[in-house]
Backbone as a chain_set.jsonl record, in Angstrom:
{"seq": "MTEDRRRHLSVVRDGDLPPAPGRACLVHSDDEWWPGTVTWENTRRDDGLWWGEVTYRKGGDVLTEVHSQHDLRAR", "coords": {"N": [[-31.144, -5.544, 39.545], [-29.399, -6.552, 42.294], [-26.248, -5.388, 43.188], [-25.093, -7.897, 44.884], [-25.566, -10.013, 43.857], [-24.18, -10.093, 41.847], [-21.197, -11.414, 39.737], [-17.996, -10.315, 40.447], [-15.378, -9.522, 38.069], [-12.751, -10.005, 39.022], [-12.046, -12.171, 40.256], [-10.78, -13.799, 38.89], [-8.828, -16.584, 38.73], [-4.953, -17.347, 38.81], [-3.953, -18.922, 36.103], [-6.412, -19.441, 35.323], [-8.351, -19.135, 32.441], [-9.393, -16.089, 30.998], [-13.415, -15.157, 30.351], [-15.02, -16.236, 27.519], [-14.426, -14.131, 24.203], [-16.336, -11.11, 23.697], [-18.302, -11.382, 25.609], [-20.866, -10.571, 27.335], [-21.493, -7.786, 29.937], [-20.968, -5.447, 32.656], [-19.869, -2.291, 32.883], [-18.256, -0.337, 34.954], [-18.283, 3.046, 35.374], [-18.437, 6.412, 35.722], [-19.207, 6.47, 38.415], [-21.017, 4.556, 37.803], [-23.155, 1.651, 36.84], [-22.942, 0.353, 33.724], [-24.726, -1.326, 30.732], [-22.719, -3.544, 28.482], [-20.468, -5.193, 26.09], [-17.425, -6.877, 26.23], [-14.139, -7.848, 24.812], [-11.663, -9.672, 25.427], [-8.331, -9.486, 26.179], [-5.554, -11.326, 25.34], [-3.543, -12.155, 26.907], [-2.607, -11.71, 30.399], [-1.467, -8.622, 31.568], [1.392, -7.183, 32.872], [1.107, -5.829, 35.291], [-0.409, -7.754, 35.994], [-3.575, -8.159, 35.754], [-6.259, -8.979, 33.989], [-7.071, -7.402, 30.838], [-9.6, -6.061, 28.662], [-11.156, -5.131, 26.04], [-14.041, -2.889, 26.03], [-17.342, -2.239, 24.605], [-20.11, -0.37, 24.991], [-22.826, 1.529, 25.919], [-23.792, 4.666, 26.93], [-25.769, 6.947, 28.076], [-26.818, 7.461, 25.788], [-25.048, 7.485, 23.948], [-22.585, 5.505, 22.12], [-19.596, 3.896, 23.659], [-16.423, 2.874, 22.775], [-13.979, 1.406, 24.892], [-10.633, 0.542, 26.893], [-10.617, -1.164, 29.868], [-10.01, -2.62, 32.94], [-10.192, -5.859, 34.397], [-11.311, -4.677, 37.191], [-13.259, -2.967, 36.726], [-15.09, -3.936, 35.806], [-18.103, -6.027, 35.282], [-19.578, -9.599, 35.154], [-22.394, -10.495, 33.309]], "CA": [[-30.4, -6.875, 39.946], [-28.58, -6.007, 43.071], [-24.906, -5.524, 43.074], [-24.633, -8.644, 45.756], [-25.839, -11.177, 43.04], [-23.173, -10.277, 40.458], [-19.925, -11.597, 40.041], [-16.976, -9.565, 40.264], [-14.482, -10.591, 37.252], [-11.52, -9.893, 39.666], [-11.994, -13.341, 41.406], [-10.314, -14.934, 37.815], [-7.492, -16.957, 39.357], [-3.878, -17.393, 38.244], [-3.864, -20.276, 35.325], [-7.592, -19.549, 34.729], [-8.657, -18.223, 31.328], [-10.621, -15.072, 30.995], [-14.234, -15.387, 29.874], [-14.81, -16.238, 26.13], [-14.388, -12.761, 23.677], [-17.844, -10.383, 22.9], [-19.058, -11.532, 26.698], [-21.982, -9.52, 27.979], [-20.621, -7.552, 31.056], [-21.41, -4.197, 32.977], [-19.044, -1.563, 32.928], [-18.049, 0.723, 35.902], [-17.556, 4.45, 34.213], [-18.643, 7.681, 36.29], [-19.59, 5.687, 39.904], [-22.529, 3.588, 37.446], [-22.726, 0.673, 36.04], [-23.67, 0.319, 32.392], [-24.566, -2.535, 30.074], [-22.004, -3.296, 27.622], [-19.86, -6.508, 25.93], [-15.929, -7.332, 26.482], [-13.621, -8.854, 24.404], [-10.477, -9.852, 26.683], [-6.732, -9.666, 25.691], [-5.202, -12.626, 25.018], [-3.002, -13.045, 28.421], [-2.686, -10.851, 31.465], [-0.55, -7.481, 31.656], [1.945, -6.882, 33.718], [0.267, -5.605, 36.39], [-1.142, -9.332, 36.987], [-4.894, -8.298, 35.619], [-6.848, -9.168, 32.86], [-7.921, -6.282, 30.227], [-10.381, -5.806, 27.8], [-12.057, -3.686, 24.846], [-15.488, -2.716, 26.119], [-18.188, -1.404, 24.37], [-21.03, -0.006, 25.89], [-24.116, 2.568, 25.911], [-23.6, 5.407, 28.031], [-26.372, 8.234, 27.829], [-27.143, 7.356, 24.143], [-23.484, 7.389, 23.07], [-21.846, 4.162, 22.15], [-18.108, 4.099, 23.561], [-15.22, 1.562, 22.901], [-12.576, 1.822, 25.679], [-10.156, -0.234, 27.522], [-10.794, -1.457, 31.062], [-9.239, -4.002, 33.499], [-11.151, -6.883, 35.021], [-11.758, -4.457, 38.313], [-13.761, -1.921, 36.28], [-15.914, -4.836, 34.946], [-18.895, -7.234, 36.285], [-20.328, -10.647, 34.581], [-23.897, -10.413, 33.638]], "C": [[-29.572, -6.243, 40.949], [-27.266, -6.393, 43.005], [-24.506, -6.776, 43.618], [-24.649, -9.793, 44.663], [-25.103, -11.187, 41.65], [-21.89, -10.655, 40.537], [-18.745, -10.98, 39.806], [-15.649, -10.133, 39.601], [-12.909, -10.437, 38.351], [-11.426, -11.553, 40.215], [-11.562, -14.527, 40.098], [-9.409, -15.181, 38.537], [-6.531, -17.133, 38.217], [-4.193, -18.779, 37.575], [-5.516, -20.417, 34.68], [-7.821, -18.81, 33.107], [-10.025, -17.29, 31.535], [-11.926, -15.79, 30.411], [-14.241, -15.218, 28.393], [-14.785, -14.745, 25.784], [-16.096, -12.569, 23.646], [-18.795, -10.899, 24.383], [-19.54, -10.655, 26.959], [-21.466, -8.983, 29.344], [-21.173, -5.94, 31.464], [-20.222, -3.399, 33.185], [-19.052, -0.523, 34.156], [-17.725, 2.29, 34.882], [-18.986, 5.485, 35.323], [-19.733, 7.268, 37.543], [-21.316, 5.058, 39.124], [-21.901, 2.499, 36.978], [-23.735, 0.461, 34.68], [-23.453, -0.915, 31.569], [-23.498, -2.41, 29.17], [-21.689, -4.903, 27.252], [-18.382, -5.907, 26.083], [-15.332, -8.348, 25.417], [-12.141, -8.685, 24.777], [-9.063, -9.678, 25.711], [-6.49, -10.922, 25.834], [-4.563, -13.192, 26.515], [-3.115, -11.683, 28.881], [-1.479, -9.763, 31.098], [0.387, -7.545, 33.092], [1.659, -6.793, 34.991], [-0.637, -6.994, 37.009], [-2.653, -9.356, 36.192], [-5.161, -8.576, 34.357], [-7.265, -7.678, 32.009], [-8.617, -6.306, 29.127], [-11.002, -4.649, 27.013], [-13.272, -3.741, 25.374], [-16.199, -1.918, 25.089], [-19.554, -1.537, 24.778], [-21.687, 1.539, 25.488], [-23.952, 3.418, 26.889], [-24.507, 6.997, 27.736], [-26.547, 8.512, 26.318], [-26.076, 7.345, 23.12], [-23.118, 6.06, 23.527], [-20.259, 4.311, 22.389], [-17.599, 2.807, 23.964], [-13.93, 2.319, 23.87], [-12.216, 0.519, 26.472], [-10.25, -0.39, 28.567], [-10.179, -2.73, 31.597], [-10.67, -4.469, 34.007], [-11.751, -5.633, 36.347], [-12.974, -3.178, 37.927], [-15.3, -2.789, 35.549], [-16.748, -5.905, 35.938], [-19.434, -8.359, 35.103], [-21.668, -10.433, 34.592], [-24.064, -11.744, 32.895]], "O": [[-28.929, -5.285, 40.518], [-26.989, -7.573, 42.792], [-23.486, -7.168, 43.051], [-23.653, -10.516, 44.633], [-25.281, -11.927, 40.683], [-21.301, -10.204, 41.52], [-18.382, -11.166, 38.644], [-14.914, -10.938, 40.175], [-11.983, -11.136, 37.939], [-10.302, -11.877, 40.598], [-11.84, -15.725, 40.15], [-8.924, -14.236, 39.159], [-6.863, -17.121, 37.032], [-4.623, -19.705, 38.263], [-5.842, -21.229, 33.813], [-7.194, -17.77, 32.902], [-11.145, -17.543, 31.978], [-11.756, -16.927, 29.972], [-13.628, -14.274, 27.894], [-15.037, -13.959, 26.697], [-16.929, -13.475, 23.592], [-20.016, -10.801, 24.263], [-18.862, -9.628, 26.922], [-20.92, -9.871, 29.999], [-21.758, -5.285, 30.6], [-19.387, -4.032, 33.83], [-20.075, 0.158, 34.222], [-17.02, 2.384, 33.877], [-20.158, 5.155, 35.498], [-20.887, 7.695, 37.587], [-22.413, 5.099, 39.681], [-20.711, 2.282, 36.748], [-24.966, 0.425, 34.67], [-22.385, -1.526, 31.564], [-23.168, -1.251, 28.916], [-22.317, -5.807, 27.802], [-18.156, -4.697, 26.068], [-15.855, -9.433, 25.161], [-11.499, -7.681, 24.467], [-9.089, -9.813, 24.487], [-7.257, -11.631, 26.485], [-4.885, -14.219, 27.112], [-3.518, -10.72, 28.227], [-0.586, -10.131, 30.335], [-0.03, -7.94, 34.182], [1.967, -7.682, 35.785], [-1.263, -7.158, 38.056], [-3.058, -10.49, 35.936], [-4.256, -8.417, 33.538], [-7.82, -6.83, 32.708], [-7.868, -6.798, 28.283], [-11.25, -3.504, 27.389], [-13.776, -4.85, 25.2], [-15.638, -0.896, 24.694], [-20.115, -2.626, 24.906], [-21.107, 2.445, 24.89], [-23.958, 2.857, 27.985], [-23.953, 7.99, 27.264], [-26.428, 9.611, 25.777], [-26.142, 7.239, 21.896], [-23.199, 5.545, 24.642], [-19.591, 4.789, 21.473], [-17.919, 1.998, 24.836], [-13.242, 3.321, 23.67], [-13.021, -0.376, 26.728], [-9.794, 0.688, 28.949], [-9.886, -3.703, 30.903], [-11.759, -3.896, 34.058], [-12.97, -5.776, 36.441], [-13.496, -2.541, 38.842], [-16.254, -2.274, 34.966], [-16.331, -6.45, 36.96], [-19.719, -7.825, 34.031], [-22.239, -10.196, 35.657], [-25.176, -12.264, 32.801]]}, "num_chains": 1, "name": "protein.A"}
């Protein structure tokens, strides 16, 4: 899938709720996109961004990290 066809999660506007918990996503790490899932925090942080805990498989390892909406794409 080309990057043009993916919706960047930074388009979430003020007042909009983030996508439902456990949603499939792509995680940006080491200049590549990895399939995973995201569970969003309940509110935006002081920086104005949505943050979520992501679980994804990278190079055979399953990782769980916290990323902002800028490192995630909807699937």
